[in-house]
C-alpha positions as CSV (number, residue, x, y, z in Angstrom):
1,M,95.2,178.9,77.6
2,R,91.4,178.7,77.8
3,Y,89.6,175.4,78.5
4,R,86.0,174.5,78.7
5,S,84.7,172.9,81.9
6,I,82.2,170.0,81.5
7,L,80.6,170.9,84.9
8,T,78.2,173.5,83.4
9,W,74.5,173.3,82.7
10,R,75.4,173.2,79.0
11,Y,76.7,169.6,79.7
12,I,74.9,168.6,82.9
13,L,71.4,169.2,81.5
14,P,71.8,166.9,78.5
15,L,73.3,164.2,80.7
16,T,70.5,164.6,83.2
17,W,67.8,164.2,80.5
18,A,69.6,161.2,79.0
19,S,69.8,159.6,82.4
20,V,66.1,160.2,83.0
21,I,65.2,158.7,79.6
22,L,67.4,155.7,80.3
23,A,65.8,155.1,83.7
24,L,62.3,155.4,82.3
25,I,63.1,152.8,79.6
26,F,64.4,150.3,82.2
27,I,61.5,150.9,84.5
28,G,59.2,150.3,81.6
29,N,61.1,147.1,80.8
30,G,60.6,145.9,84.4
31,L,56.9,146.5,84.3
32,Y,56.3,145.0,80.9
33,Q,58.6,142.0,80.6
34,E,57.2,140.9,77.3
35,I,56.4,143.6,74.7
36,N,56.8,141.8,71.5
37,I,56.6,143.4,68.1
38,G,56.4,140.4,65.7
39,S,58.6,137.9,67.5
40,I,61.2,140.4,68.8
41,N,61.4,141.8,72.4
42,W,62.8,145.3,71.8
43,L,63.2,146.4,75.4
44,T,66.4,144.5,76.2
45,W,69.8,145.6,77.5
46,Q,71.3,144.6,74.3
47,N,69.0,146.9,72.3
48,V,68.5,149.8,74.7
49,L,72.0,150.4,76.0
50,P,73.7,151.3,72.7
51,I,70.8,153.6,71.7
52,A,70.9,155.4,75.1
53,L,74.7,155.8,75.0
54,A,74.5,157.2,71.4
55,A,71.8,159.7,72.6
56,I,74.1,160.9,75.4
57,V,77.1,161.3,73.1
58,L,74.9,163.2,70.5
59,L,73.6,165.6,73.2
60,L,77.1,166.3,74.4
61,I,78.4,167.0,70.9
62,L,75.5,169.2,69.9
63,R,75.3,171.1,73.3
64,P,72.5,173.5,72.1
65,D,73.2,177.1,72.9
66,N,69.9,177.5,74.6
67,L,71.1,175.0,77.2
68,N,73.9,177.4,78.1
69,S,72.5,179.7,80.8
70,C,75.1,182.4,80.1
71,V,73.9,184.9,77.5
72,S,76.5,184.6,74.7
73,E,75.1,187.1,72.2
74,G,77.1,190.2,71.2
75,A,80.3,191.6,72.6
76,L,81.3,191.0,76.2
77,R,79.8,193.3,78.7
78,L,79.1,193.6,82.4
79,T,75.9,194.8,84.2
80,L,75.7,196.3,87.6
81,T,72.5,197.2,89.6
82,V,72.0,198.3,93.2
83,E,68.7,197.7,95.1
84,G,67.6,198.7,98.5
85,D,68.3,201.5,100.9
86,L,71.1,203.8,99.8
87,V,72.8,203.3,103.1
88,E,71.8,199.9,104.6
89,N,70.9,196.5,103.2
90,K,71.9,197.2,99.6
91,I,71.9,194.2,97.2
92,I,74.5,194.7,94.6
93,S,74.3,192.4,91.6
94,G,75.0,192.0,87.9
95,R,75.9,189.6,85.1
96,I,78.5,189.1,82.4
97,M,77.0,188.6,79.0
98,G,78.3,188.2,75.5
99,K,81.0,186.4,73.6
100,G,83.3,184.4,75.9
101,A,81.1,184.9,79.1
102,D,80.8,181.1,79.7
103,D,84.5,180.6,79.2
104,Y,85.5,183.3,81.6
105,R,83.1,181.8,84.2
106,A,84.6,178.3,83.6
107,Q,88.2,179.6,84.0
108,G,87.5,181.1,87.4
109,Y,87.4,184.8,86.5
110,K,85.8,186.8,89.2
111,I,84.1,190.1,90.0
112,I,85.8,192.7,92.3
113,L,83.6,195.5,93.6
114,Y,84.7,199.0,94.7
115,A,82.6,201.6,96.5
116,K,83.3,205.3,96.3
117,T,83.0,207.7,99.2
118,G,86.1,209.9,98.8
119,F,88.5,207.5,97.2
120,W,87.5,204.1,95.8
121,Y,87.5,201.4,98.5
122,I,87.2,197.7,98.0
123,E,83.6,197.0,99.0
124,S,84.6,194.8,101.9
125,A,87.8,192.9,102.4
126,E,86.2,189.7,103.5
127,G,84.0,189.6,100.4
128,A,85.9,191.5,97.9
129,E,86.0,188.7,95.3
130,I,82.6,187.6,94.0
131,K,82.3,184.3,92.2
132,L,80.2,184.0,89.0
133,G,77.2,181.8,89.1
134,D,76.2,179.1,86.6
135,D,74.3,181.8,84.6
136,C,77.3,184.2,84.8
137,S,75.5,186.3,87.4
138,W,76.9,187.6,90.6
139,R,75.5,189.1,93.8
140,K,76.6,190.8,97.0
141,V,74.7,192.1,100.1
142,S,76.2,195.3,101.6
143,K,75.0,195.7,105.1
144,Y,76.3,199.2,105.6
145,N,77.9,201.5,103.1
146,E,77.3,205.2,102.4
147,A,78.7,205.0,98.9
148,R,76.7,206.5,96.0
149,M,79.0,205.1,93.3
150,Y,80.2,201.5,92.6
151,A,82.5,200.1,90.1
152,A,82.6,196.4,89.2
153,F,85.4,194.7,87.3
154,L,85.7,191.3,85.6
155,V,89.2,190.1,86.5
156,A,91.4,187.1,86.2
157,G,91.3,184.6,89.1
158,N,94.9,185.4,90.2
159,Y,94.4,189.2,90.0
160,Q,95.7,191.0,93.1
161,W,93.4,193.9,93.7
162,P,94.4,197.1,95.4
163,P,92.3,197.8,98.6
164,I,92.2,201.6,97.8
165,I,92.3,203.4,94.5
166,H,93.5,207.0,95.0
167,K,91.2,208.7,92.6
168,D,88.8,211.2,94.0
169,H,87.3,212.8,90.9
170,N,84.1,211.3,89.6
171,T,85.2,211.7,86.0
172,D,88.6,210.0,86.4
173,L,87.3,206.7,85.0
174,P,87.7,203.8,84.9
175,P,89.3,203.6,88.4
176,L,91.4,200.6,87.2
177,P,92.9,200.3,83.7
178,V,91.0,197.8,81.5
179,D,93.9,196.0,79.9
180,G,92.1,193.0,78.4
181,D,94.4,190.5,80.2
182,Q,94.0,190.8,84.0
183,I,91.1,193.2,83.8
184,I,88.6,192.3,81.1
185,T,85.7,194.8,81.4
186,W,84.0,197.0,83.9
187,M,80.7,198.8,84.7
188,L,79.8,201.8,86.8
189,W,76.7,202.5,89.0
190,S,75.8,205.8,90.7
191,A,72.7,206.8,92.7
192,N,70.0,208.5,90.7
193,S,68.6,211.6,92.3
194,K,65.9,214.1,91.4
195,P,67.0,217.1,89.4
196,L,69.1,219.4,91.6
197,S,67.2,222.4,90.3
198,D,64.4,223.4,88.0
199,A,67.0,224.3,85.3
200,P,66.0,223.0,81.9
201,E,69.3,221.0,81.5
202,A,68.9,219.3,84.9
203,K,65.3,218.4,84.2
204,A,66.3,217.1,80.7
205,I,69.0,214.9,82.1
206,Y,66.7,213.5,84.8
207,W,64.0,212.7,82.2
208,L,66.6,210.8,80.1
209,T,67.6,208.7,83.1
210,Q,64.0,207.6,83.5
211,Q,63.9,206.4,79.9
212,I,66.7,203.9,80.4
213,T,65.7,200.3,80.7
214,P,64.7,198.8,83.1
215,S,62.1,201.5,83.6
216,D,58.5,201.9,84.7
217,I,57.4,201.2,81.1
218,V,59.7,198.2,80.5
219,P,60.6,196.8,84.0
220,N,61.9,193.5,82.5
221,P,63.8,194.2,79.3
222,L,65.6,191.4,77.4
223,P,68.9,190.9,79.3
224,Q,71.0,191.7,76.3
225,R,69.1,194.9,75.7
226,T,69.1,196.1,79.3
227,G,70.4,199.6,79.4
228,M,69.0,200.8,76.0
229,I,67.0,203.9,76.1
230,I,63.3,204.1,75.1
231,S,63.0,206.7,72.4
232,Y,59.6,208.2,73.2
233,E,57.2,208.7,76.1
234,I,54.0,207.6,74.3
235,P,50.5,208.0,75.8
236,E,48.9,204.6,76.5
237,T,45.8,205.9,74.6
238,S,47.8,206.2,71.4
239,K,47.2,203.7,68.6
240,A,51.0,203.4,68.3
241,Y,51.6,202.5,71.9
242,P,51.4,198.7,71.5
243,Y,53.9,198.8,68.7
244,L,56.4,201.5,69.8
245,F,56.2,201.8,73.6
246,S,59.5,199.9,74.2
247,R,61.3,200.9,71.0
248,S,64.8,202.1,71.0
249,W,66.4,203.8,68.0
250,I,70.2,203.5,68.1
251,Y,70.6,207.2,67.1
252,D,68.7,208.2,70.2
253,N,71.0,206.0,72.3
254,A,74.0,207.8,70.8
255,L,72.6,211.3,71.6
256,A,71.6,210.3,75.1
257,S,75.0,208.9,75.8
258,I,76.7,212.1,74.7
259,G,74.3,214.2,76.8
260,F,75.1,212.1,79.8
261,L,78.8,212.3,79.2
262,L,78.6,216.1,78.9
263,S,76.8,216.3,82.2
264,D,79.2,213.8,84.0
265,H,76.5,211.2,84.3
266,L,78.9,208.4,83.4
267,K,76.9,205.6,84.8
268,E,74.0,206.2,82.5
269,A,76.3,206.7,79.5
270,L,78.0,203.4,80.3
271,M,74.8,201.5,80.6
272,I,73.7,202.6,77.2
273,L,77.0,202.0,75.5
274,S,77.3,198.6,77.1
275,A,73.9,197.6,75.7
276,L,74.8,199.0,72.3
277,I,78.1,197.2,72.2
278,G,76.2,194.0,72.8
279,Q,74.2,194.6,69.6
280,I,77.1,195.2,67.3
281,K,77.6,192.4,64.8
282,S,81.0,190.9,64.0
283,N,81.2,193.0,60.8
284,G,80.5,196.3,62.7
285,K,76.8,196.7,61.8
286,L,73.8,197.6,64.0
287,N,70.2,197.4,63.2
288,F,68.3,200.7,62.9
289,W,66.1,200.1,66.0
290,Y,65.4,197.4,68.6
291,N,62.5,196.7,70.9
292,T,63.5,196.3,74.5
293,H,60.7,194.1,75.8
294,N,61.1,191.4,73.1
295,A,63.5,190.3,70.4
296,A,62.0,192.4,67.5
297,H,64.4,194.7,65.6
298,S,64.5,196.4,62.2
299,E,66.2,194.7,59.2
300,D,67.5,198.1,58.1
301,F,71.1,199.3,58.3
302,R,72.0,202.9,57.8
303,S,75.6,204.1,57.7
304,G,74.7,207.5,59.3
305,T,73.1,206.0,62.5
306,I,75.9,203.5,62.7
307,A,78.5,206.3,62.4
308,W,76.7,208.0,65.3
309,I,77.4,205.0,67.5
310,G,81.0,205.0,66.5
311,Y,81.3,208.7,67.1
312,T,79.8,208.3,70.6
313,L,82.4,205.6,71.4
314,T,85.2,208.0,70.4
315,F,83.5,210.8,72.5
316,Y,83.4,208.5,75.5
317,Q,87.0,207.6,75.1
318,H,88.0,211.2,74.8
319,K,86.0,212.1,77.9
320,T,87.2,209.2,80.1
321,N,90.5,208.0,78.6
322,D,89.0,204.6,78.7
323,A,90.4,202.9,75.6
324,H,88.7,199.5,76.0
325,V,85.9,200.6,73.6
326,Q,88.4,201.5,70.8
327,A,88.4,198.0,69.3
328,V,84.6,198.2,69.0
329,A,84.8,201.6,67.3
330,E,87.4,200.3,64.9
331,R,85.0,197.4,64.0
332,I,82.3,200.0,63.1
333,A,84.9,201.9,61.1
334,G,85.7,198.8,59.1
335,Y,82.1,198.4,58.1
336,L,81.8,202.1,57.1
337,L,85.0,201.9,55.1
338,S,83.6,198.9,53.2
339,L,80.8,201.3,51.9
340,Q,83.2,204.1,50.8
341,D,83.6,204.8,47.1
342,M,87.3,204.4,46.3
343,V,87.1,204.8,42.6
344,S,89.0,208.0,42.0
345,T,87.1,208.8,38.7
346,S,83.7,208.4,40.3
347,P,81.4,211.4,41.0
348,S,81.0,210.0,44.5
349,Y,84.6,209.3,45.2
350,G,85.3,209.4,48.9
351,S,81.7,209.3,50.1
352,I,80.0,206.5,52.0
353,R,76.8,205.0,50.7
354,T,73.8,204.3,52.9
355,N,74.3,200.6,53.1
356,S,75.6,197.7,51.1
357,S,72.5,197.4,48.9
358,D,71.6,201.1,48.5
359,F,73.9,203.2,46.4
360,L,72.8,206.6,47.8
361,Y,75.4,208.9,49.2
362,E,73.5,211.0,51.7
363,T,75.0,214.2,53.0
364,N,74.1,214.0,56.7
365,H,75.3,210.4,56.9
366,N,78.7,211.5,55.5
367,I,79.0,214.4,57.8
368,I,78.8,212.3,60.9
369,A,81.0,209.6,59.3
370,Y,83.6,212.3,58.8
371,F,83.6,213.4,62.4
372,F,83.8,209.7,63.6
373,L,86.7,208.7,61.4
374,R,88.5,211.9,62.0
375,D,88.3,211.5,65.8
376,L,89.1,207.8,65.7
377,G,92.2,208.6,63.7
378,R,93.3,211.0,66.4
379,L,92.6,208.7,69.3
380,A,94.1,205.6,67.7
381,E,97.0,207.7,66.2
382,N,96.2,205.9,62.9
383,M,96.6,207.9,59.7
384,V,94.5,205.4,57.8
385,Y,91.3,206.6,59.5
386,T,92.4,210.2,59.1
387,E,93.0,209.8,55.4
388,H,89.6,208.2,54.8
389,A,88.0,211.0,56.9
390,N,89.8,213.5,54.6
391,L,88.4,211.8,51.6
392,I,84.9,212.2,53.0
393,R,85.6,215.8,53.8
394,D,86.7,216.5,50.2
395,S,83.7,214.7,48.7
396,L,81.4,216.8,50.9
397,L,83.0,219.9,49.6
398,N,83.3,218.8,45.9
399,H,80.3,216.5,45.3
400,H,77.7,217.2,48.0
401,W,77.9,221.0,47.9
402,N,75.7,222.8,45.4
403,E,77.8,225.8,44.2
404,T,74.9,227.2,42.2
405,L,72.4,227.3,45.1
406,H,75.1,227.8,47.8
407,R,73.9,224.9,50.0
408,F,74.4,221.2,50.5
409,D,72.3,218.8,48.4
410,Q,70.5,216.1,50.3
411,K,72.5,213.5,48.5
412,I,74.9,213.3,45.6
413,G,73.1,214.0,42.3
414,D,69.8,215.1,44.0
415,A,69.3,218.9,44.3
416,K,65.8,218.6,45.7
417,I,65.3,220.3,49.0
418,G,65.5,217.7,51.7
419,L,65.7,217.4,55.5
420,I,66.8,220.5,57.3
421,E,69.5,218.4,59.0
422,V,71.5,218.4,55.8
423,E,72.0,222.2,56.2
424,S,72.1,222.4,60.0
425,L,74.7,219.7,60.3
426,G,76.3,221.1,57.1
427,A,76.8,224.4,58.9
428,L,78.4,222.6,61.9
429,F,80.7,220.6,59.6
430,S,81.7,223.8,57.8
431,L,82.5,225.6,61.0
432,A,84.6,222.6,62.2
433,I,86.8,222.8,59.1
434,G,87.1,226.6,59.4
435,D,84.9,227.5,56.4
436,I,82.7,230.3,57.9
437,P,81.3,231.6,54.6
438,R,80.0,228.1,53.7
439,A,78.4,227.8,57.1
440,Q,76.7,231.1,56.8
441,N,75.3,230.1,53.4
442,C,73.8,227.0,55.0
443,L,72.2,229.1,57.7
444,N,70.9,231.6,55.2
445,F,69.3,228.9,53.2
446,V,67.5,227.4,56.2
447,E,66.1,230.8,57.2
448,K,64.4,231.4,53.9
449,T,63.3,227.7,53.4
450,Y,62.4,226.1,56.7
451,Q,61.2,229.2,58.7
452,P,58.7,230.7,59.6
453,V,56.6,227.6,60.3
454,E,52.9,228.0,59.7
455,A,50.0,227.1,62.1
456,T,52.2,226.7,65.2
457,G,50.4,229.0,67.6
458,G,53.0,231.7,67.7
459,R,55.9,229.3,68.3
460,F,59.3,229.9,66.8
461,G,61.6,227.3,65.2
462,Y,62.4,225.4,62.0
463,A,60.5,222.8,60.0
464,F,61.6,219.3,59.0
465,Y,61.1,220.0,55.3
466,K,60.1,223.0,53.2
467,D,56.4,222.4,53.8
468,R,56.7,224.2,57.2
469,S,53.9,222.3,58.8
470,T,55.5,221.7,62.2
471,I,58.6,222.7,64.2
472,W,61.2,220.0,64.6
473,S,63.0,220.3,68.0
474,Q,66.1,218.4,66.8
475,G,66.7,220.5,63.7
476,S,66.0,223.7,65.5
477,L,68.5,223.0,68.3
478,Q,71.1,222.0,65.7
479,M,70.6,225.5,64.2
480,A,70.9,227.0,67.7
481,L,74.3,225.3,68.2
482,A,75.5,226.4,64.8
483,Y,74.4,230.0,65.5
484,K,76.3,229.9,68.8
485,R,79.5,228.8,67.1
486,I,79.3,231.4,64.3
487,G,78.8,234.1,66.9
488,N,75.1,235.0,66.6
489,L,74.3,234.4,70.2
490,K,71.0,236.3,70.1
491,Q,69.5,234.0,67.5
492,A,70.9,230.9,69.3
493,D,69.3,232.1,72.5
494,S,66.0,232.8,70.9
495,I,65.8,229.3,69.5
496,I,66.8,227.6,72.8
497,K,64.4,229.6,74.9
498,E,61.6,228.7,72.5
499,I,62.3,225.0,72.7
500,M,62.6,225.2,76.5
501,R,59.0,226.5,76.5
502,W,58.0,223.1,75.1
503,Q,59.7,221.2,77.9
504,D,57.1,219.2,80.0
505,V,57.0,219.1,83.8
506,A,59.2,216.0,83.9
507,G,61.8,217.5,81.6
508,G,61.1,215.8,78.3
509,V,61.1,217.8,75.0
510,P,58.5,217.0,72.3
511,Y,59.8,215.7,69.0
512,V,57.7,218.2,67.1
513,M,55.3,221.0,67.9
514,P,52.5,220.8,66.8
515,E,51.6,217.3,65.6
516,A,51.5,217.1,61.8
517,T,51.4,214.9,58.8
518,L,54.0,216.1,56.4
519,E,53.9,216.2,52.6
520,T,56.0,213.0,52.7
521,G,53.0,211.2,54.3
522,E,54.8,210.8,57.6
523,T,52.9,211.7,60.8
524,Y,55.0,213.2,63.7
525,Y,53.6,213.5,67.2
526,E,54.1,215.8,70.2
527,W,55.6,212.9,72.3
528,S,58.4,213.7,74.6
529,S,61.5,212.4,72.8
530,V,65.1,211.4,73.6
531,A,66.2,213.2,70.4
532,G,64.7,216.5,71.3
533,T,65.7,216.3,75.0
534,A,69.2,215.2,74.3
535,W,69.7,218.0,71.7
536,L,68.6,220.5,74.2
537,I,71.4,219.4,76.5
538,L,73.9,219.4,73.6
539,A,72.9,223.0,72.6
540,L,73.0,224.3,76.1
541,S,76.4,222.7,76.8
542,D,78.1,223.7,73.5
543,N,81.1,221.5,74.3
544,E,83.8,222.4,71.9
545,F,84.8,218.7,71.3
546,F,81.2,217.8,70.2
547,L,81.3,218.1,66.4
548,G,84.0,220.7,66.9
549,P,87.3,221.4,65.1
């Protein structure tokens, strides 16, 4: 049974202030014996004491959240950082944040820390258990340890930790099972290193690691947003820099996490996912973007980007067998299912709309929602999710597919040519369900509609829209992945090699090439981007589980 200790700043601070106020009143009363208003002396024990006691009681009852030094926003998560020399004098620290953090601290929950050389060893027997501070932080100094990986766990006060965990593979994670009872949550740290080679994938991965907060651009992110990835590397001379330099779109966080998981960079994936989990609302929603240096965020919710976060959580669980994220994924699924049209006579039956106030049924949003719910059903062994995924699949085939034009419409009831992603993801979806002719139709439509792109200096790739004013790295790499899976390796290789030509020295891939203002009025820049860089990793990896059968 949980209890709440009164020996926390949440209680002590109001008591302290009340005591100071009371003392000042009586000091004032001693200095000014006679302060009369009318004929009444107000500063007397009889008048002041009841008021002071009432103030103390009121402060204790209200206990404002901002007096609680543990961050209580979002889902529970654990941070882990390592500073100092990789061998000597390392300072290992972190913090628990989110719902229940203050209660766990009050109940005596503790941190245990493991270091990995071959197997996982408890960091040091004499200091294996680390107490949480008043602000739910923890800290340990390691005088000598050659480990390049650490795992921290929030555990019950009576938990008996094993001194050695006999797991020697870096992807066999978490080292201890997170059961929600004795072991509540965990976090991983591994030493960053320069790219092991000049290979495009290695450089891309390294560039992504440098975009994770804290970073050179945002050295002190909001605690609850630490770990989110900055979406673009924007020149300081750009007019957009003051507004966008720290911005993190949740879609980019999902892509980067999957890229890290595919390359066995689990620490980075966990950092991002932990930060994202902290932003998920109780009803499963996330905002479209967040600043990392301040509290600003969008007021927009989009089912497609939220589905990408859910899909990433299932991808993580599949990769690591770590099921502690499943409950969060199911919360997201609950929100998406609340947007599904369940009226069997409706022309959008089975599809998910953009959000609760927008009755648009967009094709690319429904494609990723299908993959998410399908994979969640498999992991949770829950046919409810599988059945809802099948409804989306059937709606995509029956309501989103344009049989006359042999392509997907951008949304139900709208046959205008839209974003290339409708067809590139449509091809990947069709291949995943075994419909090769439909996938080929999608690819054929892209070839005649989004390529060749004009005014690109001899570059090869695919445009955002039919105006063909610039090449979009994300859409082009989605096409490359689809061509790989349909067996046209020559075309896939041509696209990937072209995008690799754009890669900058540090490893980032521009969002577009060249900069252009589209017919929609939107301007797109040649900034190195998380989306372009992550999709390069995804296309090169071609992992069969990613958007696969």
